[in-house]
PANUFI-681309 format. One record per residue: residue in three letters; residue number from 1; x, y, z of N, C-alpha, C in turn. Coordinates in steps of 0.05 Angstrom, whole numbers. Atoms other than C-alpha are relative to their C-alpha. Example, Ala and Ser with C-alpha at 12.3 -4.5 7.8 and 13.67 -1.06 7.14 Angstrom:
<rs>
<"ala" 1 <18 -24 0> <246 -90 156> <18 24 0>>
<"ser" 2 <-16 -24 -1> <273 -21 143> <-15 22 14>>
</rs>
This chain:
<rs>
<"met" 1 <-9 -10 -26> <1540 -1368 -950> <30 7 0>>
<"tyr" 2 <-29 -12 0> <1604 -1328 -938> <-1 15 27>>
<"pro" 3 <-2 -17 -24> <1630 -1285 -878> <-15 28 -3>>
<"leu" 4 <15 -20 2> <1580 -1231 -867> <6 25 18>>
<"lys" 5 <-1 -26 -16> <1589 -1158 -850> <-28 14 0>>
<"phe" 6 <23 -15 2> <1533 -1110 -831> <5 27 5>>
<"thr" 7 <-3 -28 -2> <1521 -1038 -835> <-5 10 33>>
<"pro" 8 <7 -6 -29> <1528 -1010 -763> <-25 21 1>>
<"ile" 9 <20 -19 -4> <1467 -976 -735> <8 17 25>>
<"leu" 10 <-11 -15 -21> <1491 -916 -697> <-22 12 15>>
<"lys" 11 <22 -10 -18> <1451 -890 -637> <10 27 13>>
<"glu" 12 <-6 -21 -14> <1454 -821 -612> <-9 1 27>>
<"lys" 13 <5 3 -26> <1456 -814 -537> <13 29 14>>
<"val" 14 <-8 -23 -13> <1462 -754 -489> <28 -2 12>>
<"trp" 15 <-28 6 -10> <1525 -788 -459> <19 -7 -20>>
<"gly" 16 <-20 12 22> <1558 -809 -527> <19 22 -6>>
<"gly" 17 <-21 -17 8> <1620 -778 -555> <7 -5 -31>>
<"thr" 18 <-12 2 27> <1665 -782 -616> <20 -25 -7>>
<"lys" 19 <-19 23 3> <1708 -845 -603> <-9 -23 -19>>
<"leu" 20 <11 17 21> <1666 -890 -648> <11 8 -26>>
<"ala" 21 <-10 -7 24> <1687 -849 -704> <32 4 -2>>
<"arg" 22 <-32 -6 -3> <1760 -830 -680> <16 -28 2>>
<"phe" 23 <-11 23 -7> <1778 -901 -657> <-7 -22 -22>>
<"phe" 24 <12 20 17> <1735 -944 -708> <-9 9 -26>>
<"asn" 25 <8 -13 24> <1721 -898 -766> <-32 -8 -8>>
<"lys" 26 <28 3 6> <1644 -906 -755> <-9 26 -15>>
<"asp" 27 <7 -23 21> <1609 -859 -806> <-16 21 20>>
<"glu" 28 <13 -21 -10> <1590 -792 -775> <-3 23 -15>>
<"ser" 29 <1 -17 22> <1573 -756 -837> <-13 26 6>>
<"asp" 30 <13 -22 -9> <1528 -708 -801> <13 17 22>>
<"asn" 31 <-18 -14 -21> <1582 -688 -753> <-11 1 26>>
<"asn" 32 <14 3 -26> <1543 -710 -694> <22 -7 21>>
<"gln" 33 <-18 3 -20> <1582 -708 -630> <-10 -18 24>>
<"his" 34 <8 18 -23> <1539 -754 -587> <-8 -27 -8>>
<"ile" 35 <10 28 7> <1539 -824 -619> <12 -15 23>>
<"gly" 36 <-8 16 -24> <1541 -870 -560> <3 -27 -8>>
<"glu" 37 <0 30 6> <1527 -938 -590> <1 -3 -32>>
<"ser" 38 <-1 12 27> <1543 -976 -654> <-11 -29 1>>
<"trp" 39 <11 24 0> <1496 -1034 -660> <13 -16 -25>>
<"glu" 40 <-17 14 21> <1542 -1082 -702> <-20 -22 -14>>
<"ile" 41 <18 23 9> <1491 -1143 -708> <-24 2 16>>
<"ser" 42 <26 -1 -16> <1419 -1136 -685> <-21 -10 -17>>
<"gly" 43 <20 12 12> <1358 -1176 -699> <-27 12 14>>
<"leu" 44 <22 -13 -13> <1310 -1130 -656> <-18 14 -22>>
<"glu" 45 <22 -5 20> <1246 -1114 -694> <4 25 -11>>
<"asp" 46 <-2 -27 11> <1258 -1040 -702> <28 9 -7>>
<"ala" 47 <-30 -7 5> <1333 -1044 -712> <13 -24 -13>>
<"val" 48 <-11 25 14> <1348 -1104 -761> <24 9 -15>>
<"ser" 49 <-19 -7 13> <1415 -1104 -785> <-1 -11 -29>>
<"thr" 50 <1 6 27> <1430 -1105 -861> <27 -6 -9>>
<"val" 51 <-25 10 11> <1486 -1141 -898> <16 23 -16>>
<"ser" 52 <-16 -22 11> <1542 -1092 -922> <20 -11 -21>>
<"asn" 53 <-20 12 19> <1585 -1140 -963> <-12 -26 -19>>
<"gly" 54 <5 25 16> <1580 -1191 -1020> <-28 0 -13>>
<"ala" 55 <26 6 16> <1521 -1220 -1059> <-24 4 15>>
<"leu" 56 <23 -3 -15> <1473 -1212 -1002> <-3 28 12>>
<"lys" 57 <3 -30 -11> <1484 -1138 -991> <-25 11 -1>>
<"lys" 58 <26 -15 -4> <1426 -1097 -966> <-23 -21 9>>
<"gln" 59 <19 21 -9> <1391 -1162 -944> <-4 4 30>>
<"gly" 60 <1 -1 -30> <1362 -1159 -872> <5 -25 13>>
<"leu" 61 <-9 24 -16> <1386 -1208 -820> <-24 -18 4>>
<"ser" 62 <21 17 -4> <1314 -1233 -804> <-9 -16 -23>>
<"lys" 63 <5 13 26> <1301 -1250 -876> <20 -22 -5>>
<"leu" 64 <-23 19 3> <1368 -1285 -881> <-5 -25 19>>
<"ile" 65 <4 24 -19> <1352 -1328 -820> <-24 -17 -13>>
<"ala" 66 <24 14 7> <1281 -1345 -850> <7 -15 -27>>
<"arg" 67 <-7 11 26> <1314 -1362 -917> <20 -25 2>>
<"tyr" 68 <-21 20 -2> <1377 -1401 -896> <-3 -16 25>>
<"lys" 69 <5 12 -23> <1354 -1425 -826> <27 -10 10>>
<"ala" 70 <-24 12 -17> <1408 -1477 -796> <25 6 -15>>
<"glu" 71 <-27 -4 14> <1457 -1464 -852> <13 27 9>>
<"leu" 72 <-11 -25 -8> <1464 -1394 -825> <4 -1 32>>
<"val" 73 <-5 0 -30> <1455 -1402 -750> <5 -27 13>>
<"gly" 74 <-4 27 -10> <1462 -1479 -737> <-26 -12 10>>
<"glu" 75 <23 17 -4> <1414 -1536 -725> <-12 6 29>>
<"lys" 76 <10 -1 -27> <1410 -1529 -649> <-10 29 7>>
<"val" 77 <6 -30 -4> <1406 -1452 -651> <-27 3 -12>>
<"tyr" 78 <26 -3 14> <1348 -1455 -703> <-21 -14 14>>
<"thr" 79 <19 15 -20> <1312 -1507 -661> <-9 17 23>>
<"arg" 80 <7 -15 -25> <1316 -1463 -599> <-11 28 -6>>
<"phe" 81 <5 -30 2> <1307 -1394 -627> <-17 5 -28>>
<"gly" 82 <15 -3 25> <1270 -1402 -698> <15 21 -14>>
<"asp" 83 <-10 -20 13> <1276 -1342 -737> <11 26 14>>
<"thr" 84 <-11 -23 -17> <1299 -1296 -680> <29 -3 5>>
<"phe" 85 <-32 -1 -6> <1371 -1277 -677> <3 7 31>>
<"pro" 86 <3 -3 -28> <1385 -1288 -603> <20 20 13>>
<"leu" 87 <-19 -16 -15> <1442 -1240 -592> <4 28 -13>>
<"leu" 88 <-3 -26 9> <1459 -1167 -599> <29 11 5>>
<"phe" 89 <-27 -6 -4> <1528 -1140 -610> <3 30 -6>>
<"lys" 90 <-5 -32 3> <1551 -1066 -597> <27 8 8>>
<"phe" 91 <-20 -15 -9> <1608 -1019 -589> <-10 23 15>>
<"ile" 92 <8 -22 -13> <1595 -965 -536> <20 21 8>>
<"asp" 93 <-19 -17 -6> <1627 -900 -526> <-12 19 22>>
<"ala" 94 <14 -18 -23> <1611 -866 -457> <18 24 3>>
<"his" 95 <-16 -23 -1> <1636 -795 -465> <-8 12 30>>
<"gln" 96 <7 -8 -30> <1597 -781 -400> <-10 -26 13>>
<"asp" 97 <14 22 -18> <1569 -830 -345> <-27 -7 -16>>
<"leu" 98 <22 9 5> <1512 -873 -370> <-19 1 28>>
<"ser" 99 <18 3 -19> <1449 -877 -327> <7 -24 21>>
<"val" 100 <1 23 -18> <1449 -924 -265> <-25 -17 -8>>
<"gln" 101 <21 13 10> <1406 -979 -287> <2 -31 10>>
<"val" 102 <1 27 -3> <1386 -1054 -282> <-14 -13 -21>>
<"his" 103 <17 14 21> <1361 -1106 -329> <-13 -24 12>>
<"pro" 104 <13 22 -14> <1310 -1160 -312> <12 -27 -13>>
<"gly" 105 <-7 26 9> <1324 -1235 -323> <-19 -11 -17>>
<"asp" 106 <17 13 19> <1288 -1283 -370> <-29 -2 12>>
<"glu" 107 <28 6 -12> <1229 -1299 -322> <-14 29 2>>
<"leu" 108 <14 -23 -3> <1214 -1228 -305> <-4 17 -28>>
<"ala" 109 <5 -12 26> <1224 -1201 -377> <-23 -15 -14>>
<"lys" 110 <19 15 11> <1180 -1255 -403> <-28 9 9>>
<"lys" 111 <24 -5 -12> <1126 -1239 -355> <-9 29 -3>>
<"arg" 112 <8 -30 5> <1125 -1164 -364> <2 9 -26>>
<"his" 113 <-6 -13 29> <1149 -1152 -436> <1 -23 -22>>
<"asp" 114 <-2 23 20> <1147 -1223 -469> <24 6 -15>>
<"ser" 115 <-27 -6 16> <1220 -1214 -484> <20 -20 16>>
<"phe" 116 <-23 14 -16> <1286 -1247 -467> <9 18 19>>
<"gly" 117 <-15 -16 -20> <1324 -1222 -405> <23 14 -16>>
<"lys" 118 <-22 -13 13> <1388 -1184 -415> <23 -5 18>>
<"thr" 119 <-26 6 -10> <1452 -1216 -396> <22 10 -16>>
<"glu" 120 <-20 -13 18> <1514 -1180 -418> <28 -10 7>>
<"val" 121 <-28 2 -4> <1589 -1189 -425> <13 29 -13>>
<"trp" 122 <-16 -22 8> <1633 -1126 -431> <30 -6 -3>>
<"tyr" 123 <-25 1 7> <1702 -1120 -460> <12 26 -1>>
<"ile" 124 <-9 -29 -1> <1741 -1054 -446> <21 1 -21>>
<"val" 125 <-20 -5 25> <1774 -1030 -511> <19 22 7>>
<"asn" 126 <-14 -20 -7> <1798 -965 -484> <-11 13 25>>
<"ala" 127 <9 -10 -25> <1796 -930 -417> <18 26 9>>
<"glu" 128 <-17 -22 -10> <1817 -861 -397> <11 -1 30>>
<"lys" 129 <-11 4 -27> <1855 -847 -334> <-24 3 21>>
<"asp" 130 <21 -1 -22> <1810 -857 -271> <-26 -14 -10>>
<"ala" 131 <29 10 7> <1753 -891 -312> <-9 -22 16>>
<"arg" 132 <10 22 -16> <1708 -934 -274> <-28 -9 -8>>
<"leu" 133 <28 9 5> <1644 -976 -279> <-14 1 28>>
<"ile" 134 <15 4 -24> <1590 -978 -227> <-11 -28 1>>
<"leu" 135 <7 23 -4> <1576 -1047 -206> <-9 -12 28>>
<"gly" 136 <13 8 -22> <1528 -1068 -151> <5 23 24>>
<"phe" 137 <-2 -20 -22> <1533 -1038 -80> <27 -3 15>>
<"asn" 138 <-26 0 -17> <1591 -1019 -34> <-5 -6 29>>
<"thr" 139 <8 4 -29> <1552 -1040 29> <-22 -21 0>>
<"pro" 140 <23 20 -5> <1504 -1096 52> <-26 14 -7>>
<"met" 141 <25 -18 13> <1438 -1078 16> <-24 -17 4>>
<"thr" 142 <26 12 2> <1365 -1094 23> <-20 20 -15>>
<"glu" 143 <20 -15 17> <1305 -1069 -16> <-6 27 16>>
<"thr" 144 <6 -21 -18> <1285 -1023 45> <21 21 1>>
<"arg" 145 <-21 -19 -1> <1351 -993 50> <6 15 -24>>
<"tyr" 146 <-5 -10 28> <1360 -983 -24> <-20 21 -8>>
<"leu" 147 <21 -20 5> <1294 -948 -29> <3 26 16>>
<"lys" 148 <-4 -19 -20> <1312 -905 29> <19 21 -11>>
<"phe" 149 <-21 -14 13> <1378 -880 -3> <-10 12 -24>>
<"leu" 150 <12 -10 23> <1340 -872 -68> <-18 24 3>>
<"ser" 151 <19 -22 -6> <1287 -827 -40> <12 22 10>>
<"glu" 152 <-13 -22 -14> <1336 -785 -2> <19 14 -20>>
<"gly" 153 <-18 -9 21> <1375 -772 -68> <29 -7 8>>
<"lys" 154 <-25 5 -9> <1435 -808 -38> <8 -28 -12>>
<"ile" 155 <-3 26 12> <1436 -867 -86> <33 -7 -4>>
<"ser" 156 <-27 3 7> <1508 -852 -108> <19 -8 24>>
<"asp" 157 <-15 6 -24> <1532 -862 -35> <4 -32 4>>
<"ile" 158 <-1 28 -7> <1519 -938 -36> <7 -16 -24>>
<"leu" 159 <-10 15 26> <1544 -956 -108> <29 -5 2>>
<"his" 160 <-29 7 4> <1608 -994 -119> <13 8 -24>>
<"glu" 161 <-16 -10 25> <1661 -963 -164> <22 -16 -6>>
<"glu" 162 <-23 21 7> <1705 -1011 -200> <17 15 -20>>
<"pro" 163 <-18 -11 16> <1768 -979 -233> <5 -21 -23>>
<"val" 164 <-5 19 24> <1782 -1006 -304> <22 8 -16>>
<"thr" 165 <-18 -8 19> <1833 -1009 -356> <-3 -16 -23>>
<"ala" 166 <5 14 24> <1836 -1033 -427> <10 -31 3>>
<"gly" 167 <-1 32 -3> <1831 -1111 -432> <-16 -10 23>>
<"asn" 168 <19 11 -19> <1787 -1118 -371> <-26 -12 -10>>
<"ala" 169 <27 10 10> <1725 -1161 -380> <-19 -3 23>>
<"phe" 170 <18 0 -21> <1661 -1161 -340> <-25 -17 -9>>
<"phe" 171 <26 16 2> <1598 -1207 -333> <-22 18 15>>
<"ile" 172 <20 -13 -13> <1537 -1166 -320> <-28 -16 -2>>
<"ala" 173 <23 18 -2> <1484 -1212 -296> <-25 18 4>>
<"pro" 174 <25 -12 -4> <1409 -1193 -295> <-4 7 30>>
<"gly" 175 <2 -8 -29> <1395 -1157 -229> <20 15 11>>
<"thr" 176 <-22 -16 -9> <1463 -1124 -224> <-4 28 -5>>
<"val" 177 <2 -29 7> <1456 -1049 -216> <28 9 -10>>
<"his" 178 <-26 -6 12> <1507 -1020 -260> <-3 26 -17>>
<"ala" 179 <-4 -25 21> <1533 -958 -304> <28 -2 -11>>
<"ile" 180 <-27 -4 13> <1588 -950 -353> <6 29 5>>
<"gly" 181 <-11 -28 -6> <1630 -891 -330> <10 15 -25>>
<"lys" 182 <-11 -18 19> <1656 -833 -371> <27 -10 -9>>
<"gly" 183 <-26 6 7> <1718 -845 -411> <5 -30 -11>>
<"ile" 184 <-4 30 6> <1707 -919 -431> <-13 -4 -28>>
<"leu" 185 <7 11 28> <1700 -949 -499> <0 -30 3>>
<"leu" 186 <4 31 -3> <1674 -1023 -496> <-16 -14 -22>>
<"ala" 187 <16 19 15> <1650 -1081 -534> <-23 -14 20>>
<"glu" 188 <21 10 -17> <1583 -1108 -510> <-13 -23 -15>>
<"ile" 189 <12 23 10> <1556 -1178 -522> <-25 -3 17>>
<"gln" 190 <22 5 -17> <1484 -1190 -497> <-22 -12 -13>>
<"gln" 191 <23 8 9> <1420 -1225 -504> <-16 22 -17>>
<"thr" 192 <18 -18 15> <1371 -1197 -556> <-23 12 18>>
<"ser" 193 <20 -13 -16> <1334 -1149 -512> <7 31 2>>
<"asp" 194 <-3 -27 -3> <1328 -1074 -506> <-16 10 26>>
<"ile" 195 <15 -5 -24> <1295 -1074 -436> <21 12 22>>
<"thr" 196 <-18 -12 -22> <1329 -1025 -386> <-18 14 21>>
<"tyr" 197 <11 -16 -20> <1304 -1001 -321> <18 22 11>>
<"arg" 198 <-18 -20 -10> <1336 -934 -304> <-6 8 28>>
<"ile" 199 <3 -5 -28> <1346 -919 -232> <6 28 6>>
<"tyr" 200 <-8 -27 -6> <1382 -855 -231> <17 10 -24>>
<"asp" 201 <-14 -11 23> <1409 -807 -287> <14 25 5>>
<"trp" 202 <-19 -20 -7> <1453 -757 -252> <-13 30 -4>>
<"asp" 203 <14 -25 1> <1396 -705 -255> <2 18 -25>>
<"arg" 204 <-8 -12 26> <1410 -689 -327> <-22 0 -20>>
<"pro" 205 <16 5 22> <1366 -676 -387> <10 -16 -24>>
<"asp" 206 <-10 14 23> <1367 -715 -450> <5 19 -24>>
<"ile" 207 <-11 -18 21> <1389 -690 -518> <-22 22 -10>>
<"asn" 208 <20 -19 7> <1321 -653 -528> <-7 18 23>>
<"gly" 209 <4 -20 -22> <1325 -619 -459> <-20 -11 20>>
<"asn" 210 <18 10 -18> <1277 -665 -424> <10 -19 21>>
<"met" 211 <-11 23 -17> <1288 -708 -362> <-8 -28 -10>>
<"arg" 212 <7 26 12> <1289 -780 -379> <-15 -15 22>>
<"thr" 213 <17 15 -18> <1238 -828 -348> <19 -18 20>>
<"leu" 214 <-10 19 -20> <1259 -866 -284> <-19 -22 5>>
<"his" 215 <17 21 -4> <1234 -936 -269> <3 -13 26>>
<"thr" 216 <-5 9 -29> <1237 -942 -193> <-16 -24 6>>
<"asp" 217 <18 27 -8> <1177 -993 -185> <4 -22 -16>>
<"leu" 218 <-7 20 17> <1198 -1035 -243> <29 -11 8>>
<"ala" 219 <-26 8 -3> <1270 -1036 -221> <4 -14 29>>
<"lys" 220 <-3 9 -28> <1263 -1051 -146> <-6 -32 2>>
<"asp" 221 <4 28 1> <1236 -1121 -163> <19 -17 -19>>
<"ala" 222 <-20 14 20> <1289 -1136 -214> <29 0 13>>
<"ile" 223 <-25 -7 -10> <1348 -1114 -172> <11 -28 17>>
<"ser" 224 <-13 19 -13> <1396 -1170 -142> <16 15 23>>
<"tyr" 225 <-10 -15 -21> <1409 -1140 -72> <27 -11 14>>
<"asn" 226 <-24 14 -6> <1468 -1190 -63> <18 4 -23>>
<"asn" 227 <-17 -4 25> <1527 -1170 -108> <9 -27 -12>>
<"ile" 228 <-8 21 18> <1545 -1218 -162> <30 6 -11>>
<"glu" 229 <-27 -4 9> <1617 -1225 -181> <1 11 -31>>
<"ala" 230 <3 -12 28> <1626 -1183 -246> <27 -1 -16>>
<"lys" 231 <-23 0 13> <1700 -1180 -262> <9 -27 -10>>
<"ile" 232 <-9 28 12> <1725 -1240 -307> <32 0 2>>
<"ala" 233 <-27 6 -1> <1793 -1266 -290> <7 -14 -22>>
<"tyr" 234 <-12 16 20> <1835 -1290 -345> <30 10 -6>>
<"thr" 235 <-28 -4 6> <1907 -1296 -369> <2 2 -31>>
<"asp" 236 <-4 -2 28> <1927 -1269 -438> <22 -13 -9>>
<"thr" 237 <-21 15 14> <1965 -1312 -483> <-4 6 -30>>
<"glu" 238 <3 -5 26> <1980 -1310 -555> <-6 -24 -18>>
<"asp" 239 <5 20 22> <1953 -1352 -616> <-11 -26 16>>
<"lys" 240 <17 18 -14> <1908 -1392 -568> <-27 11 5>>
<"ile" 241 <27 -7 -7> <1834 -1391 -551> <0 5 29>>
<"ile" 242 <0 -11 -29> <1827 -1352 -484> <-30 -1 9>>
<"pro" 243 <27 -2 -6> <1759 -1368 -452> <-6 22 20>>
<"leu" 244 <9 -26 -16> <1726 -1305 -421> <-24 -9 17>>
<"lys" 245 <22 6 -13> <1657 -1328 -402> <-18 -19 -13>>
<"ser" 246 <16 23 9> <1615 -1390 -410> <-30 4 12>>
<"leu" 247 <28 -2 -10> <1538 -1378 -404> <-19 -17 -18>>
<"pro" 248 <21 15 17> <1475 -1415 -427> <-6 15 -26>>
<"tyr" 249 <9 -16 22> <1462 -1356 -472> <20 4 -22>>
<"phe" 250 <-22 -1 19> <1532 -1350 -506> <27 -5 13>>
<"glu" 251 <-29 0 -8> <1606 -1367 -500> <15 23 -12>>
<"thr" 252 <-17 -21 12> <1655 -1311 -506> <30 -9 4>>
<"asn" 253 <-32 6 -3> <1730 -1324 -519> <14 26 -15>>
<"lys" 254 <-18 -20 9> <1788 -1278 -534> <22 -12 -16>>
<"leu" 255 <-23 8 15> <1842 -1287 -587> <19 23 -7>>
<"asn" 256 <-24 -17 6> <1909 -1250 -590> <17 -15 -20>>
<"leu" 257 <-14 16 21> <1938 -1270 -658> <21 16 -9>>
<"thr" 258 <-26 -9 11> <2008 -1262 -684> <7 -14 -25>>
<"lys" 259 <-7 14 27> <2005 -1312 -740> <-24 -16 -8>>
<"arg" 260 <19 16 13> <1962 -1355 -783> <-12 -22 21>>
<"phe" 261 <10 15 -20> <1911 -1392 -740> <-25 -15 -13>>
<"lys" 262 <24 16 10> <1862 -1448 -759> <-19 -4 24>>
<"arg" 263 <22 6 -20> <1797 -1452 -721> <-20 -21 -6>>
<"asp" 264 <18 21 5> <1758 -1515 -719> <-28 4 12>>
<"leu" 265 <26 -7 -10> <1683 -1503 -717> <-19 -20 -1>>
<"lys" 266 <16 23 5> <1658 -1572 -729> <-21 -5 24>>
<"lys" 267 <15 6 -21> <1633 -1583 -659> <-19 24 15>>
<"ile" 268 <13 -20 -12> <1602 -1517 -647> <-30 3 -8>>
<"asp" 269 <27 0 11> <1538 -1521 -692> <-17 27 9>>
<"ser" 270 <10 -27 -4> <1526 -1445 -684> <15 20 -20>>
<"phe" 271 <-16 -22 12> <1543 -1382 -722> <22 9 18>>
<"val" 272 <-18 -5 -17> <1604 -1353 -695> <6 33 -11>>
<"val" 273 <-5 -28 7> <1615 -1274 -689> <27 6 12>>
<"tyr" 274 <-23 -13 -6> <1681 -1240 -689> <0 30 7>>
<"met" 275 <-4 -30 -5> <1691 -1171 -659> <28 7 3>>
<"cys" 276 <-29 -5 0> <1759 -1138 -674> <3 24 18>>
<"thr" 277 <-5 -23 -17> <1782 -1093 -618> <28 10 -4>>
<"asp" 278 <-23 -12 4> <1850 -1082 -644> <15 -16 -23>>
<"gly" 279 <-13 14 26> <1894 -1094 -708> <-21 -10 -20>>
<"glu" 280 <18 9 22> <1864 -1130 -767> <10 -29 -8>>
<"ala" 281 <-5 27 11> <1860 -1201 -797> <-18 -7 -21>>
<"val" 282 <17 8 21> <1832 -1238 -856> <-11 -27 9>>
<"leu" 283 <14 24 -9> <1779 -1290 -842> <-5 -17 -28>>
<"gln" 284 <2 14 26> <1784 -1344 -897> <-17 -25 5>>
<"thr" 285 <15 21 4> <1733 -1397 -913> <0 -11 -27>>
<"glu" 286 <-1 14 26> <1723 -1447 -970> <-13 18 -23>>
<"thr" 287 <15 -16 21> <1677 -1398 -1006> <12 29 -4>>
<"gly" 288 <-10 -29 3> <1720 -1333 -997> <11 8 26>>
<"ser" 289 <-13 -10 -25> <1753 -1287 -946> <-12 29 2>>
<"glu" 290 <7 -25 -6> <1737 -1224 -912> <19 14 19>>
<"thr" 291 <-17 -14 -20> <1781 -1172 -877> <-15 10 23>>
<"ile" 292 <12 -14 -24> <1765 -1150 -805> <19 17 11>>
<"lys" 293 <-17 -19 -11> <1793 -1087 -779> <-10 7 28>>
<"lys" 294 <8 -11 -25> <1793 -1053 -712> <-24 14 -1>>
<"gly" 295 <29 -14 -1> <1720 -1035 -695> <-19 -14 -18>>
<"glu" 296 <18 15 18> <1690 -1085 -744> <-10 -26 12>>
<"thr" 297 <12 22 -11> <1646 -1144 -732> <-8 -20 -25>>
<"val" 298 <3 16 20> <1639 -1206 -776> <-16 -25 10>>
<"leu" 299 <11 24 -9> <1592 -1264 -772> <5 -23 -19>>
<"ile" 300 <-9 24 15> <1615 -1333 -797> <-24 -21 1>>
<"pro" 301 <27 19 -2> <1550 -1377 -816> <11 -28 11>>
<"ala" 302 <-2 25 -14> <1544 -1442 -782> <10 -24 -19>>
<"cys" 303 <-5 24 18> <1553 -1482 -845> <30 -7 -5>>
<"phe" 304 <-30 6 0> <1632 -1475 -842> <11 -18 20>>
<"ala" 305 <-13 19 -17> <1672 -1529 -811> <22 10 14>>
<"ser" 306 <-23 -12 -12> <1731 -1487 -799> <5 27 -14>>
<"ile" 307 <-10 -22 18> <1763 -1422 -818> <28 7 7>>
<"ile" 308 <-28 -7 -2> <1833 -1394 -827> <1 30 8>>
<"ile" 309 <-4 -29 -10> <1849 -1328 -787> <28 7 -4>>
<"asp" 310 <-29 -8 5> <1908 -1297 -818> <7 27 11>>
<"ser" 311 <-4 -28 -13> <1939 -1238 -778> <29 -2 11>>
<"thr" 312 <-26 -3 -15> <2007 -1216 -751> <-4 17 26>>
<"ser" 313 <5 -14 -25> <1972 -1171 -698> <-27 4 0>>
<"ala" 314 <28 -6 -3> <1898 -1174 -681> <-12 -10 29>>
<"thr" 315 <14 9 -23> <1855 -1180 -620> <-30 -5 -9>>
<"leu" 316 <31 5 9> <1785 -1212 -632> <-13 -11 24>>
<"leu" 317 <16 13 -17> <1730 -1230 -588> <-19 -19 -16>>
<"glu" 318 <16 25 16> <1695 -1296 -611> <-22 -7 18>>
<"val" 319 <25 6 -16> <1624 -1309 -591> <-18 -18 -19>>
<"tyr" 320 <17 17 14> <1574 -1365 -608> <-19 -11 22>>
<"ile" 321 <18 12 -18> <1516 -1403 -579> <7 -27 9>>
<"pro" 322 <-9 28 -6> <1534 -1465 -537> <-20 -21 -6>>
</rs>
């Protein structure tokens, strides 16, 4: 075991742009102008990440978990999830507004799709002037009122718009009506799920010229009509662990590093993932080291009791299973 990097899985989207290439040097060899998502680490059945570094290069994540079990993911994580990797890590470039959508929670997702629900945390890496997110409603809401506005084509009249700047963080609970607005580049941490109920798509066609399917009936039972606080309040400090969000599904911290930093992992008993949103650092373990640069993601296997993070200037998101 050693710090693992994975080959990004790039997703073309009608709303995607070029920032993943320009900001993060993601490969766009076919000169595609609409790459919306870079799946950094995924265990989804049809999009399993493969290792890009070291002796395990080209090995798939699912096979690695089956082979290494708790050594890779941690005893409690393996007991809880088995060979399933429980989280999905992405960078998202919204050149245009994403669709207005909602995700189901665990209970509804299990009943309808035999899947995990979709709880998310977003960290804003870059935001253009006047960039905003759509988060919940701007007025008291009921299912009846919501369906009335939707049927009349006035759904945008009742959506809350939240201005954003780089460094903002948000918790997107299942049931929250939401959309990423144009001009935003963000990191997303979520449960392993690709279930999205699309509510409204700005009356635009997809990349093939077809209108995308809306999921009105599925969405109405998944929506939380009472707004859930989404913006995460935190205070930036240097060379300390900054808690962002603690959830049953994952813990998310932020690190602003200006010097050598030792991270004790003995009590975590979980793999730890670092997403670099600025600068670069060297992650050192007793078996070797790996450089992480802006736009890169590294998984530290659970078998390591500590790591040294060596950097003069890096911003990292740290994620693990509690």
